[in-house]
C-alpha positions in Angstrom: 70.2 19.3 -21.0 70.1 20.6 -24.6 68.8 17.4 -26.2 65.0 17.5 -26.6 64.8 14.2 -28.4 66.5 10.8 -27.9 69.7 10.6 -29.9 70.4 7.9 -32.4 71.8 4.8 -30.6 72.7 1.3 -31.7 70.2 -0.3 -29.4 67.3 1.5 -31.1 68.0 -0.6 -34.2 67.8 -3.9 -32.4 66.0 -6.6 -34.4 62.4 -6.9 -33.5 62.2 -3.7 -31.4 60.1 -1.7 -33.8 57.7 -4.5 -34.1 57.5 -4.8 -30.3 56.7 -1.1 -29.8 54.2 -1.2 -32.6 52.4 -4.1 -31.0 52.4 -2.3 -27.7 50.7 0.8 -29.2 53.5 3.2 -29.7 51.6 5.0 -32.4 48.8 5.6 -29.9 51.2 6.8 -27.2 50.7 3.7 -25.1 54.4 2.8 -24.6 57.7 4.6 -24.0 61.3 3.8 -23.4 62.2 4.5 -19.8 65.0 4.6 -17.3 68.5 3.5 -17.9 68.3 3.2 -21.7 67.1 6.8 -22.0 69.6 8.1 -19.5 72.6 6.3 -21.0 71.6 7.2 -24.6 71.6 10.9 -23.5 75.1 10.4 -22.0 76.3 8.6 -25.1 77.3 5.4 -23.3 76.4 1.8 -24.1 73.0 0.5 -23.0 72.9 -2.8 -21.2 69.2 -3.3 -20.3 66.2 -2.1 -22.2 62.9 -1.3 -20.5 59.6 -0.2 -21.8 56.8 1.4 -19.8 53.2 1.0 -21.0 49.7 2.1 -20.1 48.5 -1.3 -21.0 47.6 -3.8 -18.3 49.9 -6.8 -17.8 47.2 -9.1 -19.2 46.8 -7.0 -22.3 50.6 -6.9 -22.8 50.7 -10.7 -22.6 47.8 -11.1 -25.0 49.2 -8.6 -27.6 52.7 -10.2 -27.5 51.3 -13.7 -27.9 49.0 -12.6 -30.8 52.0 -11.2 -32.5 54.1 -14.3 -32.1 56.5 -12.7 -29.6 57.5 -14.9 -26.7 56.1 -13.4 -23.4 57.5 -14.4 -20.0 55.5 -13.3 -17.0 58.5 -12.4 -14.9 56.7 -10.3 -12.3 53.0 -10.0 -13.1 52.2 -8.8 -9.5 54.4 -5.8 -10.2 53.3 -5.5 -13.8 56.4 -6.8 -15.5 56.4 -9.0 -18.6 59.6 -9.9 -20.5 59.3 -9.8 -24.3 61.9 -12.2 -25.7 63.1 -10.8 -29.1 65.7 -12.3 -31.4 68.1 -9.5 -30.3 67.5 -10.1 -26.6 65.0 -9.6 -23.8 63.1 -6.4 -23.2 61.2 -5.8 -19.9 57.8 -4.3 -20.3 56.2 -2.8 -17.2 52.7 -1.4 -16.7 52.6 2.1 -15.3 52.4 1.9 -11.5 51.9 3.7 -8.2 52.8 2.5 -4.8 50.0 1.5 -2.5 52.1 0.6 0.5 55.8 0.0 1.2 57.8 -1.3 4.2 61.4 -0.5 3.2 61.9 -3.8 1.5 58.8 -4.5 -0.6 56.1 -2.5 -2.3 52.5 -3.2 -3.0 51.6 -1.5 -6.3 48.4 -0.6 -8.2 48.4 0.0 -12.0 47.6 3.3 -13.5 47.5 5.1 -16.8 49.2 8.3 -15.4 52.8 8.7 -16.7 53.7 11.3 -14.0 52.4 9.0 -11.3 54.6 6.3 -12.6 57.6 8.6 -12.7 56.9 9.8 -9.1 57.5 6.3 -7.7 61.0 6.0 -9.3 64.1 6.7 -7.2 66.1 9.4 -8.9 65.3 12.1 -11.4 67.8 10.8 -13.9 66.1 7.4 -13.9 62.6 8.9 -14.5 63.1 9.9 -18.1 60.9 8.6 -20.9 61.2 8.7 -24.6 58.7 8.1 -27.4 59.8 5.0 -29.5 58.8 6.6 -32.8 59.7 10.3 -32.5 62.3 10.1 -29.7 60.5 12.9 -27.9 61.6 13.1 -24.2 59.3 13.3 -21.2 60.8 14.7 -18.0 58.5 15.3 -15.0 61.0 16.0 -12.3 64.0 17.9 -13.8 66.0 14.8 -14.7 67.5 16.4 -17.8 68.9 19.3 -15.9 70.3 16.9 -13.2 71.8 14.7 -15.9 73.5 17.7 -17.5 74.9 18.7 -14.0 75.9 15.1 -13.2 73.7 15.4 -10.1 72.0 12.4 -8.4 68.9 13.7 -6.8 65.9 11.8 -5.2 62.4 12.4 -6.6 60.5 14.1 -3.8 61.6 14.0 -0.1 64.7 11.9 0.3 63.8 10.5 3.7 60.4 9.4 2.5 61.9 7.7 -0.6 64.5 5.8 1.6 61.7 4.8 4.0 59.9 3.2 1.0 63.0 1.2 -0.1 66.1 1.2 2.1 68.2 -0.1 -0.8 68.0 3.4 -2.3 70.8 4.4 0.1 73.2 2.2 -1.7 71.7 3.0 -5.0 72.3 6.7 -4.3 76.0 6.1 -3.9 76.2 3.7 -6.8 74.7 6.2 -9.2 76.8 8.9 -7.7 79.9 6.8 -8.4 78.8 6.1 -11.9 77.3 9.4 -13.1 77.7 12.0 -10.5 80.2 14.8 -10.0 78.8 16.0 -6.6 76.2 14.6 -4.3 72.9 16.3 -3.7 73.2 17.6 -0.2 69.7 16.7 1.0 70.0 13.2 -0.4 73.4 12.7 1.2 72.1 13.8 4.6 69.1 11.5 4.3 71.3 8.5 3.5 73.5 9.4 6.5 70.6 9.7 8.9 69.0 6.4 7.7 72.2 4.3 7.2 71.1 1.8 9.8 68.0 1.0 7.7 70.4 -1.1 5.6 70.4 -3.8 8.3 66.8 -4.7 7.3 67.8 -5.6 3.8 68.7 -9.0 2.5 72.4 -9.6 2.2 71.9 -10.5 -1.5 70.5 -7.0 -2.3 73.3 -5.3 -0.4 75.9 -7.5 -2.2 74.6 -6.7 -5.6 74.6 -3.0 -5.1 78.0 -3.0 -3.4 79.7 -5.0 -6.2 78.2 -2.7 -8.9 79.4 0.3 -7.0 83.0 -1.0 -6.7 83.4 -1.0 -10.5 81.9 2.4 -11.1 83.8 5.4 -12.5 84.3 7.3 -9.3 84.3 4.5 -6.8 87.3 5.7 -4.8 85.9 9.1 -4.0 82.4 7.7 -3.3 83.7 5.0 -1.0 85.6 7.6 0.9 82.5 9.7 1.2 80.6 6.6 2.4 83.2 5.9 5.1 83.1 9.5 6.3 79.3 9.3 6.6 79.3 5.8 8.3 77.4 4.1 5.6 79.3 0.8 5.8 79.0 0.5 9.6 75.7 -1.4 9.6 76.6 -4.0 6.9 80.4 -4.2 6.4 82.0 -2.4 9.4 85.4 -4.0 8.5 85.8 -1.5 5.7 87.9 1.3 7.3 89.9 2.9 4.5 89.9 3.4 0.7 93.7 3.8 0.4 94.4 0.3 -0.9 91.4 0.6 -3.3 92.8 3.8 -4.7 96.2 2.1 -5.2 94.5 -0.9 -6.9 92.5 1.3 -9.2 95.7 3.0 -10.3 97.5 -0.3 -10.9 94.5 -1.7 -12.9 94.8 1.3 -15.2 98.6 0.9 -15.4 98.4 -2.7 -16.7 95.2 -2.1 -18.7 92.9 -4.6 -17.0 89.3 -4.1 -16.4 88.0 -3.4 -12.9 86.8 -6.4 -11.0 84.4 -6.2 -8.0 85.8 -9.1 -6.0 89.4 -7.9 -6.3 88.3 -4.4 -5.3 86.4 -5.7 -2.4 89.5 -7.5 -1.2 91.3 -4.1 -1.4 88.9 -2.7 1.1 89.5 -5.5 3.6 92.4 -6.5 5.8 94.9 -9.1 4.5 93.2 -11.8 6.6 91.7 -14.8 4.7 89.6 -15.9 7.6 87.9 -12.4 7.9 87.5 -12.3 4.1 85.6 -15.7 4.3 83.3 -14.4 7.0 82.5 -11.3 5.0 82.0 -13.3 1.8 79.6 -15.5 3.7 77.8 -12.5 5.1 77.3 -11.0 1.7 76.2 -14.4 0.2 79.0 -14.5 -2.3 79.2 -17.7 -4.4 81.6 -20.4 -3.3 84.0 -19.5 -6.1 83.8 -15.8 -5.2 84.5 -16.5 -1.5 87.5 -18.6 -2.4 88.8 -15.9 -4.6 88.3 -13.3 -2.0 90.2 -15.4 0.6 93.1 -15.9 -1.8 93.2 -12.2 -2.7 93.2 -11.4 1.0 96.2 -13.5 1.8 99.7 -12.2 2.1 101.4 -15.6 1.9 104.4 -15.3 -0.3 105.0 -17.5 -3.3 108.1 -16.8 -5.3 107.4 -15.4 -8.8 104.1 -14.6 -10.6 104.2 -17.8 -12.6 104.7 -20.0 -9.5 101.8 -18.1 -7.9 99.6 -18.6 -11.0 100.4 -22.4 -10.9 99.5 -22.6 -7.2 96.3 -20.5 -7.0 95.2 -20.0 -10.7 95.8 -17.1 -13.1 92.9 -14.9 -11.8 94.0 -15.1 -8.2 97.6 -14.6 -9.2 96.6 -11.4 -11.0 94.6 -10.3 -7.9 97.7 -10.8 -5.7 100.0 -9.0 -8.1 97.7 -6.0 -8.3 97.0 -5.8 -4.6 100.5 -6.4 -3.3 102.8 -4.8 -6.0 105.5 -2.6 -4.3 106.3 -0.5 -7.3 105.1 0.0 -10.9 108.2 -1.7 -12.5 107.8 -4.9 -10.5 104.1 -4.9 -11.3 104.8 -4.4 -15.0 107.3 -7.2 -15.1 105.1 -9.6 -13.2 102.1 -8.9 -15.4 104.2 -9.4 -18.5 105.3 -12.8 -17.3 101.6 -13.9 -17.0 100.4 -12.3 -20.3 100.0 -15.0 -22.9 101.5 -17.7 -20.7 99.6 -21.0 -20.5 99.8 -22.6 -17.0 101.5 -26.0 -17.6 100.8 -29.4 -16.0 103.5 -31.4 -14.4 104.6 -33.8 -17.2 104.9 -36.7 -14.8 102.5 -39.0 -12.9 102.8 -41.1 -9.8 102.8 -44.2 -12.1 106.2 -43.1 -13.4 107.6 -43.0 -9.9 106.2 -46.5 -9.2 107.9 -47.7 -12.3 111.1 -46.3 -10.9 110.8 -48.5 -7.8 108.8 -46.5 -5.3 106.0 -48.3 -3.5 102.5 -47.0 -4.1 101.2 -44.7 -1.3 102.6 -41.8 0.8 106.1 -42.2 -0.6 104.9 -41.6 -4.1 102.9 -38.6 -3.1 105.8 -37.0 -1.1 108.2 -37.6 -4.0 105.8 -36.2 -6.5 105.4 -33.1 -4.5 109.2 -32.7 -4.1 109.6 -33.1 -7.9 106.8 -30.5 -8.5 108.4 -28.0 -6.1 111.8 -28.3 -7.8 110.2 -28.1 -11.3 108.4 -24.9 -10.3 111.5 -23.4 -8.7 113.5 -24.0 -11.9 110.8 -22.2 -14.0 108.8 -25.1 -15.4 111.5 -26.8 -17.5 110.7 -29.3 -20.3 110.0 -33.0 -19.8 113.6 -34.2 -20.2 114.6 -32.0 -17.2 111.6 -33.3 -15.2 112.7 -36.8 -15.8 116.2 -36.0 -14.5 114.7 -34.4 -11.4 112.5 -37.4 -10.9 115.5 -39.8 -11.2 117.4 -37.9 -8.5 114.5 -37.6 -6.1 113.4 -41.2 -6.5 117.1 -42.4 -5.9 117.2 -40.3 -2.8 113.9 -41.7 -1.6 114.9 -45.3 -2.1 118.1 -44.8 -0.2 116.7 -42.5 2.5 112.9 -42.0 2.3 111.7 -38.4 2.3 110.2 -37.6 5.7 106.6 -36.5 6.0 107.7 -33.5 7.9 110.2 -32.4 5.3 107.9 -32.6 2.4 104.9 -30.2 1.7 101.5 -31.9 2.1 99.4 -32.7 -1.0 100.0 -32.6 -4.7 98.9 -30.3 -7.4 97.6 -26.8 -7.2 95.8 -25.2 -4.3 
């Protein structure tokens, strides 16, 4: 890569950052920016998380920060990590490390003052780039700059050994390939294929986090197809069999101009089977809200009209269904337009109003209210005066010939 120094970037002007690096000995070469911030700055993309590596021990980092009045949180002292809380946000500060032992899930580390040794324990060459906070000078020990220029994701050292140290690197390889890569490194791809079953030893939470990040990456469709061809999903989500619906969804998201969403995209990889979606959501330790949304997105139950759908299942799930099930671009555009800027209304009537009309409290009121709601939805959510007319008619009918429990839909309100 042509750049020999870190380019100007907005994050480098964060309030308190210069003070932090000065406190940590930047003028003596004791700390450097590292990892994603350096990589993303070189690519000219926004930086989300900021990390500093330092030759100082964790105790010395804590002491210096406290002496300077900077809040220090010992977020992972056993691994050398202290979080410095600045007015502009947190910065993780980690002492240079080397691995003492690994078991594929956890590592025991020892601290060092050797920058190359610290770089050697990182996963990919593009993540092992360092930059001097003062001069912006870059430090590249394993060819990461060339790999970044070539959009190549390459393991540091022997891929099989690196995967044995941490099995999650299999999924990270594909996630970084989807985000930054143009073509996979052959040795790395083969190693991930050979060791795919190692993923079974990982916690479901770690698998979930990597998978959801992968699904919103730039080249997720091509990478998911590659993972399917290589059998990567088999040990953890064997239900994923095709990327065709995902490809269609990505195109539709672009058509309507909405941001990619990992739960919606996960639904596109699964069958239209809410029960199966719930099982997979439980396996991946999704939150209750995410599991419910995945189930709703995986349903093919028809509800007439996008606004009726939004009323029944909520705007987010209605958008999911529209994007996943649209039969053509015109229908999708029309449905999306109906939801844009539309506030989901509440039924302007209560059970008390039906009791006042003469219905007895209890099941009769609930059934009549649901019948009123169904007609109100079917008519396109008309104003209150029309709802009153609907209520008058349905209550009159109920008083003369009570609505049967079988004829009425169960429950009231939205799903």
